[in-house]
C-alpha positions, 0 to 999 in steps of 0.5 A, spaced: 562 546 624 567 541 627 572 545 632 578 544 627 574 547 621 572 553 625 579 555 627 581 554 620 576 559 617 578 564 622 579 571 619 585 575 620 581 580 624 578 574 628 585 572 629 587 579 632 581 579 636 581 572 639 588 569 638 592 575 639 589 577 645 590 570 648 597 571 647 597 577 651 594 574 656 599 568 656 604 573 657 601 577 662 600 570 666 607 568 665 610 575 668 605 574 674 607 567 675 614 569 675 613 574 681 609 569 685 602 573 684 599 567 680 599 560 681 602 556 675 598 552 671 597 544 671 597 540 678 599 544 684 605 543 688 603 539 694 609 541 698 608 549 697 608 552 704 601 553 707 599 558 713 598 555 720 591 556 723 594 561 728 601 564 730 606 558 731 611 558 737 615 552 733 618 552 726 622 545 727 621 539 730 626 534 733 623 528 735 628 523 738 624 516 739 627 511 743 625 505 740 624 499 746 621 503 751 626 506 756 625 505 764 622 511 767 623 508 774 631 507 773 632 514 769 627 519 771 622 517 776 625 515 783 621 511 787 624 510 794 618 506 797 619 501 791 626 500 793 623 498 800 618 493 798 623 490 793 622 482 792 615 483 795 609 481 791 603 485 789 596 484 791 592 480 786 587 485 786 592 490 782 594 485 777 588 481 776 586 485 769 593 487 767 596 484 761 603 483 761 608 481 755 612 476 759 611 477 766 608 470 770 603 473 775 604 468 780 611 469 781 612 476 780 615 480 785 617 488 785 624 490 783 627 496 786 632 500 782 639 500 783 640 507 780 642 513 784 638 519 783 640 527 784 637 533 783 639 538 778 638 545 775 635 551 779 628 547 778 631 541 782 629 536 776 631 529 778 635 524 774 639 518 775 646 517 774 645 514 767 644 521 765 649 526 767 649 530 760 642 530 760 641 532 767 645 539 765 639 541 761 634 540 767 632 548 767 630 547 759 626 541 760 619 539 761 619 532 764 612 529 763 611 523 768 604 522 767 604 519 760 600 513 758 598 509 752 593 503 751 598 498 747 603 494 751 607 491 745 612 494 741 609 495 734 602 497 736 605 502 741 609 505 736 604 506 732 600 509 737 606 514 739 607 516 731 600 515 728 595 516 734 592 509 733 594 502 733 592 501 726 596 500 719 595 505 714 595 511 718 599 518 717 604 519 722 605 525 726 611 528 721 606 526 715 600 530 718 605 536 719 608 536 712 601 536 709 598 541 714 604 546 713 608 544 707 615 545 706 619 552 706 625 548 703 625 547 695 631 543 695 630 538 701 624 534 704 620 537 710 620 531 713 627 527 714 628 520 718 634 518 721 635 511 724 641 508 728 643 501 729 638 496 726 632 501 727 625 500 729 621 494 729 615 498 726 620 500 720 617 504 715 610 504 718 613 509 723 614 515 718 609 513 712 604 517 709 598 512 710 592 515 706 595 522 705 599 523 698 605 519 698 609 526 698 608 527 705 612 521 707 618 521 711 625 521 707 630 516 710 637 519 710 642 513 711 649 514 715 652 509 710 653 509 703 648 514 699 644 519 703 638 517 700 637 511 696 636 511 689 638 518 689 644 518 685 644 518 677 646 512 673 653 512 671 654 516 664 647 520 665 649 527 664 644 532 668 641 535 662 639 529 659 636 527 666 632 534 666 630 533 659 627 526 661 624 529 667 620 535 663 617 529 658 615 525 664 612 531 668 608 533 661 605 526 661 604 526 668 600 533 668 596 530 662 594 524 666 592 529 672 588 533 668 584 527 666 584 523 672 585 529 678 588 524 682 592 527 687 597 521 687 599 524 680 601 531 684 605 527 689 609 523 683 611 530 680 613 533 686 617 527 688 621 527 682 622 534 682 624 534 689 629 528 688 632 532 682 634 538 687 636 534 692 641 531 688 646 537 689 643 539 696 643 532 700 650 530 699 652 537 701 648 537 707 651 531 710 658 533 708 661 535 715 669 536 712 668 543 711 665 545 717 669 549 722 672 545 728 668 550 733 661 548 730 663 540 730 665 541 737 658 544 739 655 538 737 659 534 742 656 533 749 659 539 752 654 544 750 647 545 747 648 547 740 641 549 738 641 554 745 647 557 743 645 559 736 638 562 738 634 556 735 631 553 741 626 558 741 623 555 735 625 548 735 621 543 739 625 537 741 621 531 744 624 525 747 620 519 748 619 511 747 613 507 746 611 506 753 614 505 760 617 499 764 614 495 770 616 496 777 615 488 777 621 484 775 621 480 769 620 473 770 620 470 763 620 463 763 620 463 771 627 464 772 629 467 779 635 471 775 630 477 774 634 483 771 629 487 767 622 490 767 616 488 762 612 493 758 608 498 762 603 502 758 600 505 764 605 510 766 611 513 763 616 519 762 617 523 756 621 530 755 620 536 751 624 542 750 624 549 746 618 551 741 615 555 746 615 549 751 616 551 759 622 548 761 624 547 768 618 543 770 615 536 772 608 535 770 604 529 773 605 524 778 605 516 779 604 512 785 609 510 790 611 504 786 610 507 779 605 503 777 599 508 775 598 515 774 595 519 780 596 526 778 595 530 771 594 524 766 596 525 759 595 520 753 599 520 747 593 524 743 594 530 748 601 530 746 600 530 739 594 535 740 599 540 744 605 539 738 600 541 733 598 547 737 605 549 738 606 549 730 600 553 730 595 548 728 588 546 731 588 539 731 581 539 730 581 542 724 587 539 721 583 533 717 583 529 711 577 525 708 578 518 707 573 513 705 567 517 707 570 520 714 574 526 716 580 523 719 585 527 724 592 525 728 588 525 734 582 521 732 576 523 736 580 525 742 586 529 744 586 536 748 592 541 748 596 541 755 596 548 757 600 548 763 606 545 758 606 552 754 610 558 756 
């Protein structure tokens, strides 16, 4: 008998012993969902909070990326010997197999730093005179002088810093964290991107989701105009009509998901719903007109707001560029007017603070001219492994299968740097 014909011929007793009991189960499931004891039907929310592998030290991360590669020699890593050798060439043996972006090896000369360095804080951490405000936080900072990478041009090196490898289509660190932990906020994205000036040369590839579902990508907040592009409603569209449209669209997407089981459909549903909730939350978030003047003052250069509010313990701060700068002057075009330094992947400095990181220490060391790491080298994969660890994630276990392979942020390398951890 056809299923439809069978349903039509159900007896009254059949109804009460089948359909009615089904209605009761529907009512029960609705109450369980309301109390959070049963998952809602249809596609699961890909941004729902997930438990870490172990107890985390950090709950938030502020990743300050200084695109363009700051010169560690002029900011964090003073080299008196380099100043003594100013104007002298390096032995050919040191530059023979080294690739440069602009330096002409034949006429390259060492260039000392004109900056003045001083020790700060009880730890005696050295900063140049270019960083008087950052220097006041010395005892809260971890300074890593032994970072190195394997790329010497900006965009590839930026991909390594954000994605673990110099390849397109990979998730960034923020996307991996979003994927691994979900988001506790229902009205705002868990991964937000702020940019200044022209932004990075890497563009959106530095906050993409790669092969992870697109819902895990960073959401860019702008400093001018609408906070988030395409978030505002067109003129004349009332909220109730938009809600009805989203409900209809969600129903179609859920039906399609049941057919295809494509996780990108889940991402689409979650993105529409998040955008709807953000329409009220995002404008309020960036509107500072109602903030107390004392709060606004706390965001100035005179004090560190996170520490004052007790949030530094659970907020990990990372300050870095994509690589460092050479102790050689950049003689682009053979000019004698050398004013800058070339790209240098072999040694550079980053700073970290909060989120369970042990402050007031300098980790690693470079040689007397700042050319190479001579103690405690740290690759970017190690940095990523340690950041994930502070969020309670084992970098070896946070994986995603793509094209028949289990990928992870740290690829096939990376180790947690235990001395950094408080």
